[in-house]
N, C-alpha and C positions, 0 to 999 in steps of 0.2 A: 631567351626562353627567363621568365619567370621560375623559382623555386616558390612551392607551395607552402609553405609550416604547417606542422602534420596539425599541434596542441592544438596551434590557431582559426582551419578547417573539424577539430571535432567539436570545441567548444559549437562551431558557428550550428556545423551539425543537432546537437545535441541540446543548444537555446532550440531554437526551432520542433525539434520534438515534442518538448518540453512544452512548449506554445502549442500546440496541433490536441494533445493528452490537455488540458487547459479549455483551447475552446472546448473542447468534448466534455464537462463537466471527471474529469479523475480529477480527485487528491494527493498528488506525487511530495513524498517525505524521503527525503536523504538520511542511506541509514551510512552514523563513519564506526566502526571498530569503538568508540566513547560510548555510543550506544544498545553498541552489541554490551558491552563491558553490564550496564542497569538492566538482568534483562524479566524485574519485578516488576515491571513499569506494563514488558509490552504480555500480552493473553497474541499463542500462537494455537491455530488450532487445527487437528491434524481431519485434512478431506481424500486426503490421498484414494478410497474406497471409491470416490464421488467420482464419477464419466461425466459429471458436470457439478463441478461445488458452488453447493449453494450453502448462502451465511444466512438464518434470519433469528431476531430473535430473541427465538429462544432456544439459542446455541450460544446467544452473549448471556443477557440473566445470567441462566445454567454456573455462566464462564466467575458471576464474583461481581465484584466491584475497585477489584486491587490489582487494575491497568487500566492505564494512556492512552494503551495500541494496542490495535490487532496481528495480525502479522494471518496469514488470509496470501494461499496461490493464485497466481494474473490467472484474469481471466473465473473470479469467481461470482458467481450473480448474484445481491445487496437486495435481498427482500424491497418493500418500501419499512412492514416497521423495523424490520433491520436496523437500516437510514437515517429510520424518525429516531433509534436506541441512541446511537453511531453520532448522532448529529446533537441531538440533545447532552451529553454526556458530555462532546467535545473529542470521540475518544479519533485517535488519527488512524488510521489502513494504510499497512504495508501489507506491498504485492508482494510476495512471498513466484521467484520461479518455477515448478514444480524436475 
């Protein structure tokens, strides 16, 4: 009986999940500790009080222009206006587990 290389198995699973998310239109951003050191580049919107978080264009315009990444809860609904703003400004979305 052949042993399973756990690292290879994890790599295959992660690759399949990323491919599926990409097919569904999700932008995947990898964050490592180096990215966390430069917090001025990211803007996080607190949506803890929302039953279903919704990101609007108004929320983004109120945040100013000093960020290239936005951190939002996983599962946040992004309105068409917010999506247009994000695409126009080339903002990366980072999804945070609640």
